[in-house]
Each structure stands twice: as C-alpha cells, then as structure tokens.
N, C-alpha and C positions, 0 to 999 in steps of 0.2 A: 504493500500500500504506500509506504513511504517513498519507494522508488518511483512509483507511478506519479505521485504528486510532484516529485523532483523533476521528472521528465516533462511533465505538463508545464511547470513553471519555466523550465529552460526553453521549451518550445515557444511559450508565450513571450519570454524575453527576446528571443530571436526575431519573432514576427514584429514585435514593437520596434526593436532596433532597426530592422529592415525598413519598416514604414517611415521611421524618422530619417533614415539615410536617403531613401528614394523620393520622399515627398517633395522637396524643393525642385528636384530635376523634373519629376513628372508634372507638377503643377506649372512650372515654368514652360515646359514644352507645350502644355495645353494653352497657356496664355499666348505663346508664340504662334500656335495654330490659329487661335482666335484673332490675333492681330493680322495674320495673313489673310484671313477671311474678310475682315473689315477693309483691308487695303484692296482686296480683289473686288469687293462690293463697290468701293469708291471708284476704282478704275472702270468697272463695268458700267457705272452710272454715267461716265464720260464718253463711252463709246458712241452713243447716238448724237452727241453734241456736235454742232456745226461750228465753223470758225466764228460766225456771228454770235453764237451762244457763248463761246469762250470770251469773246470781246465784251459782251454784256456783263458777264460775271466779273471780269477784271475791272471794268469801269465801276461797278457797284462797290467792289472792295476798295478801290482807290478813293472813291468818294467817301467811304466810311473813314478811311485813314486821314483824309483831308479835313474831316470834321473836328479834329482836335490836334493840337501841336505838341503837347507834352504828355508823356505817360503819367498815369495816375495810379498809385499803389494804395490799395485799401487794406492796410494792416498786413498780417502775416498770410502768405499764400496758402500755407498748410493749416491755418487755424480758422479759416472762415468758410461758411457755406455759401454756395452760389444762390442767387435769387432765381425765380422762375425765368430762365433764359428764353424759353419757347415763346414768350410774349414780347420779346425785344427785337429791335431792328438788327442788333448784333447777330441773333440766331439766323436771320434770313440771308446773311452774307456768307458766301463760301460754304453752302450747305446743300450741295446738289443732290445728295442721296436722302436728305431729310433726317439723318441719324446723328447729326451733330459733328460728323467727321469733316474737317476742312482740308485735309491733306495728310501727308505722313512724313516722318523724319527718319533718315537713315544715317547711321554713324558706322562706317565700315570698320574702323579700328577696333571697336568693341562689339562688332557684329550684332547690332540691333536695328530693327526696322519697326517703328511704332506709329500708330495712328495718332493724329493731332486732333483733339476735340475742342469744341467751344467750351471755355470756362475751365475752372479748376475745382469743381465739386469733388467730394471724396469718392463718389462712385466712379468718376473719371480717373482720378489719380491712383485708384487701386489696380487699374488695368492698362493705362496708357499715358499719353502726354496731354497736358491741358494747356491751352493758350490762355495767358493771363489777361482777362477782360480788363480794359483800361489801358492796355498797351497796344501798339500798332499791330495790325494783322501781319502775318509773315508772308508778305507778297513782294518784298523788295522795294527798291527805289530810294533815292536820296531822302534823308530826313525820316528814315524808318528804323525803329528799334523795337523788335518784338521780343516778348519773354515767353518761353516755353518751360513748363514745370512738370516734374515727375518725382515719384518717391524713389528711394533706394533702400535696399536691405529687406524688401518684402520676401518672405519665404515662398510666396506664390508666383512671383514674377521678378525678373532681373531689373527691368525698366532702366533707371539711371544708376544702378548699383556700381557699374564699372566706369562711370564718367570721370572719376578721379585719375584714370589712366591717360586722359587726353592731355596733350602738351601743345604749346604754341607751334603753329605750323600744320597741325592736324586739321582735317576737314570734316564737315558734316553737311548734309544736304536736305533741303526742304522740297518735297515734291508737291507742287501746288498747281491744280488744274492741268494745263498742257505744258507746263514749264518745270524745270528743275533748277533751283537756286542753290549755288555753292557758297559755303562760308568757311573761312579759315580762322582757326582759333588764334586770337591775338592778345587776350587778357584772361587771367584766371585769378579769382579771389577765393582762396581755399578755405577761409575761416572767418565768416562775418557773423556777428551775433544776430540772432533772429529778430531782436528788438531794436537793432541799430538802423532805424529808418533813414537816417541821414546818409549813411554809407550805401544802403541798398538803393535809395532814390538816385543818388549820384551815379551809381554803377549802371542803372537801367534808364538813365535819361536819354532823350533823343538828341543826337548830334545832327544838325541840319545839313551837314555835308557828308554824312556817312550812311551806309546801309548795314545794319547790324541785327544780330539775333543773340539773345542770351539764354543759355540752358541753365535752369535753376533747380537746385535740389537741396536735400538735408545733409548734414555732416556733423560730427564724425559718424562713421558707419556704426549703426546700432545704438547711437546715443541721440543724434538728431537735435542737438542743442544750438547748432550754428547752421549757416547756409553756405553752400558752395555755388559759385557763379562762374560759368564758362562762357565767355563772349567770343563770337565769331564775326568777322567783317567780310562782306561780299567780295568774291573773286570770280573770274570767268569760269563757267562750267566746262570741263573738258572730259567728263565721264567720271565714274566712280568705281572703285575696286570692290568687288563682292567677296566677303570673307565668310566661309562656311566652316564651322567647327564640327568635328566628328562627335559621335555619341560619347566616346571615351573622354574627349576634351571637355565636353559639356559636364560630364560627371565630375571631373577634376575641378572645374570652375565652381560647381555647386558645393563641393566639399570645402574649397577655399573660402567661398563667400559665406557659408553658414556653419563654419567649424565651431563657433561659440554656441550656436543653437544646439548643435550635436552634443557638445560637451555638457551643457546644462540638462538637456533632455536625457542623455545617457546616464548622468549621475542621478537624476530624479527617478528614472525607471529602476536603476540598480537599487537605490535606497528603498523604493516601494516594494520590490521583489523580496529584499532581505527582511523587511518588516512582515510581509505576508508569510514568508517561510517560517519566521520565528513564531508568529501567531499560530500557524497550523501545527508546527512540530510541538510547540508548547502545549497546545490543546490535546495533541495525540498522546503526549507523555502523561498528562493529567488523567486522561481516560484509562491509560495503561496502568497507572498507579492505583486508580479506583478498583480495577478488576483484581489486582493483586491483593488488595485489602479484603475484598469479598472472599 
C-alpha cells in the first residue's frame, strides 16, 4: 500500500512538473498561432481593396494625425482602462476588418510578429501590441511619433519579453495597409520610473522634423516597477530578414525566460508533495499503531 501511494505521488509530481515546464512554450505557441490568424485576417481584408480604397484610408489616418500636434499621455499605460473605443472616431480609422487591428509589427531580431490594436486595454495587452491612444497613429510622415505598448514576462505569450535585446542600429517594421514602414533603433531608455511623467513625456514627444515610433514596455523583467522605451526613426524600407526558431530553440528560450517561475513552482510543488506524504504516512502509522494495541 505504501509503495502504491509513493508511486502515485511520484507520478503526480512528474505530471505537474511536466505541465509547469511545457506551459509557457505551449501557450506561447498558441498565442503565436492566434497572432498569425489575426494578421492573415487583416491581410485578407485588404485583398479586395482598390488603390482608391487605400488612398481613402491613408487620407483619413493623416487627417486624424493632423488633428493634434502633441502627444498626450494619460497616466500610466499599464495602469489605466480604455474607455469604450467603439464609439470614437479613433476606432473608425485604420480598422478595415472591424476587429480593432490597425496593422502589425515585426521585429526580426527577436522573431516576433504581432498585431497592433487600437488602444491599450488589458484585454489587448494580454495578447498583442496596443497603440497608445493620444499619440500619433503609426502611419509615418514628418512630425509623427507613435507609441506602441506591450507586456513582457507573461507566461502565456512572449510579446515584448525579449525587447531588451534590441540595440541601436537594429530595425523593426510597421506593416500598415499597403505599405511597410522601416524604423531603426536610435535611442533606448532602459530604466524610467513609471511615475516619472516628465521623462516619459519628453521621450515620447513629437519632433516636427522626425518620423518616429517608440516601443514601450515594463522592466525589470518580472518586477515591472520601471519602463523600458525603445525608439526607432524612419529609414528607407529595403526588405526585412525573417528569422525562424526551431522547436528546440523555442524550448530553450522558454526555459531562459521563465526559469524563476520554474524554480518557484518547482519548490512549491516539492514542499506540497512532502507535506502530503508526511500526512499520509503519519496517518498510516497511527492506524498501524491502533491495530497493534487491539
């Protein structure tokens, strides 16, 4: 009986450990698949569009950007809830599929391709990249500075987890309507306090002579007390390199990204199993002692 219980607990511990080990990779692969479907839907929605349709969409987006000159930051990007965007003019611009996706972002160096949504509501940031409402739309042009935000460190999706690997000179790309806009990293602010609105506002202000996009996320990894900003300035588009990781490389990345989670979960499960075993074996000994007394 004791051996059966021991084998059962060992098997349970193995299954729990395997689940903890594989969860980040499996969930991230699911989110990657979901993102690819969103991007495919976006591209499919553009297929029937004519040159006149594209011109109309570009004009509406440029008119929206021209309606304000300075970016407006409303508190912490990750601490506020979006209002009902569906009832705003903002929602009607660059929303050709009607699902809130305005385009997509690709960063070959860290092998991500993510849909860009309207707004930065928590439902958006759990799965993709949100455009910070109050900043310029990411459509390019002089006097444009768009801010795109995403989480990092989520067990369910990589998102901007590896964005700290970007260095000056690296490029990222905004796929918008029938164009691809290329941006080269030229400024990185690795550790800005989340409540330092003066620094954040200065970093995301509009330069009337520049075309810029800032990628905005939390830092340090797993702590999220500060903000990491990676700014890119527009450069000519000459194509982009596609990087594809193997399954083995993806597993290694997952282990590296979530090693602290594994450690905590592993210790917790081990302690739990030890307590259960002590309880069961202690109970078994008591019952055995009672039988001997009888």
